[in-house]
N, C-alpha and C positions, 0 to 999 in steps of 0.2 A: 537709637542708632539711626542716623540720617540716611545712610545708603545701605542697600542690601549687599552684604559681603558674600564672597564666593567661598565654597568649602568643598574639599575632596576627601574621600575616605579610602583607606586601604585596610583589608582584613587578613589577619593571619589565623590559621587554626580551623576550628570545628564549625559544624552547621549552626551551633548555638551562637557563636560569634557572628556568623553571617546574618542570622535573624536579628541580633541586637544592632549590628551596624545599619541594617536596613531601617530599623525603627528610629535610631538616632538621626539618620539622614532625613527621614520624614519630619521628625520633630524640628530640625533646624530649618527645613524648607517652610514649615508652618510659621516659623519665627522670622521669615523674610530672607533667609539665606538662599543663594542660588547654588545648586549642586553642579560640580564639575567632575570630569573624569580625572583619575589620579595622575595621568600623564600630562594633563593640561596645567596651565598656570592657575593658581588659586590663592586667596588671601589666607586661608586656614587649611592645614592638612591634619587629618585625624587618623592615627594608626591604632587599630584595635588589635592588641597583641594576644599571644597564646603562650602558655608556660609548658605545654606538653612537648613541643618540638625542641630538639636538643640545642639548637643554636639561636634561641629567641633573642639573646643579647646582640649577637653578630648581625642577625637579620635586621633588627631594629636600627642599629648603627648605620648599616648600609642604606636603608631606606631614608633615614634622616640626611645622610650625606647627599643622596640623590636629590632630595628636595632643596638642600642648600645650594647645590650647583644650579638648579633650575630656577629657583625662586627665593633668593637670599633674604628678601624682605618679609616673607610669609611667616605666619605663626605655626608652630608644630605642637600638636597635642597628642600625648600617648595615653591610652587607656587599655582596659582588658586585664587578663589574668597576670601577665608579667608585670604590669604597672602596679598591681596590688602587692605582688611578692617582692619586687625589687625597686621601690620608688626612688630611693636616693641614688642607686646605680644608674637608673634611667635619666634622672635629673642632671647627672654629670655629663651626659652625652652632649657635645657642642651642638647648638641649634635647637634643642628641646626647650619649649617655653612653659609647658604645663603637663603635669602628670596627674591623672585622675584615677583614684582607686575605685573599688567595686561600689562603694556607697555613693560616689559622686558622678559616676558615669552618665547617669540619666539627667544630671543637671548641667549638661554640656553647654547649652546655649548661654546660660547665665555666666558660666565661667569664661567663655570666649569673650563675652561683652566686657568683662572686667580686665581682660588681658591687654598688654601693649608690648610691642617689640622692644627689646633692650633690657627689660627687667630680667633678673636672674630667674632660673626655672622655678616655678611655683609647684609645690606638691600638695594635693588635696586628697588625703587618704585617711583611713582610720583603722583601728584593729578590726580584723575580720569578724570577731565575735559580735561586733556592733552592727554587722550587716544582716538585717533580718527581713527587710521588705522584699516583695516580689514585683518585678517590672515585667509585664507581658510584652513580648516582641514577636514580630513575624517579618519575613521577607516578602516582597510583592513585586520584585523587579522584572522577572522574566515572564510573568503572566501565565506560566504553565504550572509550575510547582512552587509551593511556598514552604519554607521552614518555619514552623510555629513552635515557639518556646512555651512549654506548659509547666516546667519544673526547673529549679536551679539549685546549685549547691549539693553537698553530699555529706552524710554522716558516717560513711565507711572510712576507716583509716587504713587503707592498703599501704604497705610499707614503702612502696615506690612512688607514691602519688602526692602531688602538691595541690591538687584541685580543691580539697577542703580548705586549704590555707588561702587559695586565690578567690574562691567563690562563696565560702562560708557554709553554714549549715543547710540541710535540705529544706526547701520550702517550695510551695506550689501555687499555681493559680486556682481559682475555683472552677468547677465544671461549668457553672452558668457563664462565667466570663470567657472561658475557652470557646463555648458554643457561640457566644456573641462574636468573637473574633473570627470563627470559622464562617459564620453567616456573612460577615463583612468581606471575607476573602472570596466567598462564592459569588457575591454581588460584583466582584471585580473580574469574574471570568476564570478564576483559578480552578484547575481541574483536579490537582493532586496536592495533598498536604502531608508533609513529613513531620511527625511529632518529635520534638527534640527536648532534651534536658540533660543534666549531668548524670542523674540516676533516675531514669524515667519511671521505672517500676515502683519507685518510692513515692510516686505522685500521691498527693493528699496529706502527706506528713508536713506539719508546720515546723518552723525553726526550733521549736521547743520539744520536738519529738511527738507532740500531740497534733492531731488534725483539727484545724480550725473549723473545717466544714464536715468532718467525718465522711470523707470521700476516699475512693481509691482508684487505681488505674483501670481496673476492670469496669467500674461504673463509668469512667470517662469514655472508654471505647464504645460502650453500649449507647451512651448519649450521643456520641459523634456519628454513629451509624445512622441515626434518625434525621440528621440535618440535611435539608433539601439542597441540591445544587452541587455538592462536592461528590465527585465520582470515585476518588481514590484516596486512601490513607496508607502511609507507611509508618512503622514504628522504627525510629532511627537506631536505637540500641537499647537492649534491656538485659539486666543481669540474669544469669541462669537460675539463681535462687529466687528471683522475683517473677519469672515467667511461669505463671501457674497453668495447671491443666485447663482451667476455665477460659483463660486468655487464648490458649492454643486452640481449644475447641471452638471458641467464638470466631476466631480468624478463619478457621477451616470452613465455617458455615456462612461467612460474611460475604456480601456482594461488594463491599467497599474497602475492607481492609485487605491489602494485597498479600499474597502468599510469599512473604519475604521477611525474614528476621535477621537482625544482626545481634549476635550474642557473644559478649567478651568471654574468652577462656583464660588467656594470659599464659597458662602453662599446662602441658599434659602430664606433668609429674606432680603427684600429690605432695611430695616433699617440698617442692618449690612453691606450690599453691599455699602451703602452710606458712612458709617464709614470707610470702607476699601478703599474708593476712587476708586471703580471699575467703569468702563465706560459703564455700562448697568444695566438694572433691570432684575428681574427674568423672566418677561413676554417675553423679547427678547430671553432669553435662551430657554424658552419653544417653541417659534416659530422656532428657528434654529433646535431643535431636531425634531419637528413635520415635518418640510420640509424634513430633511434627511430621516426620516423613511417613509415618503410618497413616495419619489423617490427610496429609497433603504431599503425595509423592513428588509433585511438581514444584514444591516450595524451594525457594532459594535461601540458603543459610550462609551468612557471612560471619567470620570469626576474627576477633582481635587476639593477637598473641605477642608476647614479649620474649625476645631472645637475649641471652647473656646476662640474666639476672645473677647477682652475687651468689656464689655457691652452686651454680648450675654446672654440673659435670657433663662430660661427653655422654655418660649413661642417662642422665636426666634429659638431655636434649634428644637423645634417641627415643626415650619414652614419649616425649612431646611429638616428635616426628611420626612415630609409629601410631600413636593415638589419633593424630589428625589424619593420617593416611587411611586409617580404618573407618573414620566417621564419614557419613553421607552428607558432606558439606559442600558448598559451592565456591567459596573464595576466602582468602585470608587477608587481613590487614596486619602486616608484620612490623613491629616496632623493635628497634635495637635499644636495649636498656641503657639509660644514661643517668648519671648521678645527679641528684637534686638536693640542694641544701635543706636542712630541717626535716629530712625523712629518715625513718627507722632503718631503711635498707643500707644507708651509708655505713652502718656498723657491722653489716654481714660480710663474712669472709669465706673463702677466698674470692677476690675480684677476678672476673673473667677478662682476659686480655682483649683489647679492642679489635685486633685482627680476627680473633675467634668469634667475637660477637657478629662482625660483618659477614664472616663465612656462614654462620648459622642463619643469618637473615637471608642471604642469597639462596640457601638450601630451601627455606620455607617459601620464598617468593616463587621458586621454580615449582614447588608442590602446588601453590595457589594457582599458577597458570594451568597446570595439568587438570586440577579440579574444575576450573571454570570451563576449560575445553570439553571435558567429559560431561559436565552439567548441560552445556549448550547442545552437544551432540545428542543427548537423550531426548531433546525436544525437537529435533529436526523433523520436518514434515507436519508438525502440529500447527494449528492456527491459534494464535494467542493475541490478546488485545494490547496494542502498542500505543502509548501516548507520545506523539511527536512534539519536539520543542521548536522554538522559533528561531534559534540561531542558525544562520547559513554559514557554512565553512567550506570554501572552495567548491561551491555548487552542491554540497551535500548537507543532509540534515540527520539529526540523531533522535532516537526515542528509546524508551524502555518498555519491555513487555511487563505484564502484571507481575511476573516472577523474575523481574530484573535482568532479563537478557537484553543486552544493548544492540540496537538495530541501527545501521547506517545505510542511507539510501539517497539517491539524487533528490535535491530540494524540490518540493511541491508546495506552493503557497497555501493551497486549500487544505493541506494536512497540518498546518501549524496549530498547535494546541487542540488537536483533535485525536480521538481514540479510534484507531483503525484496526480492523481484523487483519492480522498479518500471518502469512505462512512462514514459519521459521526455516 
């Protein structure tokens, strides 16, 4: 390639996608591409998609239309979970030149080189069963916090979820390689690392269900505690049946692992949990929360929950609300159930009307707001360690305490990427 081409990225979805986009961007820069902001003119636009959000298709179309208006001669590449699930549908979007499935995502540079405008959209995808390799990824953009991917894929078959179809079987990095990546991030001044994956607690399992390295998540956290230079780790999300007593006790006694867990619940009704094919009952969830709060009363606990799942009656929803209300948790991520092709849940009846789903979502978002207010108030007057970020917004800066309380204060340059003792 005679001239360095310009490339811009847009990411939809989760922290895992952000870590992968960041890695793809660095790979292209190493190949001589110049990175541009997504709102700038670029020769190539890459959209890393998500299948969890309800309107992935609509979102994708809107972004492609925006690019076409702004830069009609540019090439448009779509990758990510939605590209793996619906490649032909995406290829039919006017303006799309290339669709890359899960196996081809990390061969992006080579595919772009072979592309030229005017060809009909090319699809490079394969059956998800064939996707068995692990590509390590991390973000390094804002120099304060990095999302580090240590695991990918999932062997659970929850009845509402397409992620196993989009990302394949569970597979992981080796502890040795994760440590190497962490040392690299430490050398770049990163202070906090968020460990990410699709099913993080499953770390160490290979795509065949066997572990290539005979390692597990507990061994990983113990190894990371010893790495010099990184001051903070967060565990992005971990299933209640995989967060063991030893992990909770380790975090409680750790200097580096923050008192902050995000534990998906999805429903507070055992009937609905069964329909969802989740691997625990609500009693186990309550036990996990109780142990965390006994060992770390100051710990922040976030919860994923889905409302409007097929068959969820008013009574089932009340069970969920009352259960969440009774738990000592700090905030909720509330998702409205949306139908997904090729999932078992499509066959479950009765379907909950959309207006009821939205109403339930609103009810739980209000509960989340109250929980976070209460959690923050419990810590008023305490001094906690806050890591401030580098973004200045209208003269203000933001940071998070060890236990994930958000602090906003007038911008001070000397506090950027520093951990400050802060009275809440």
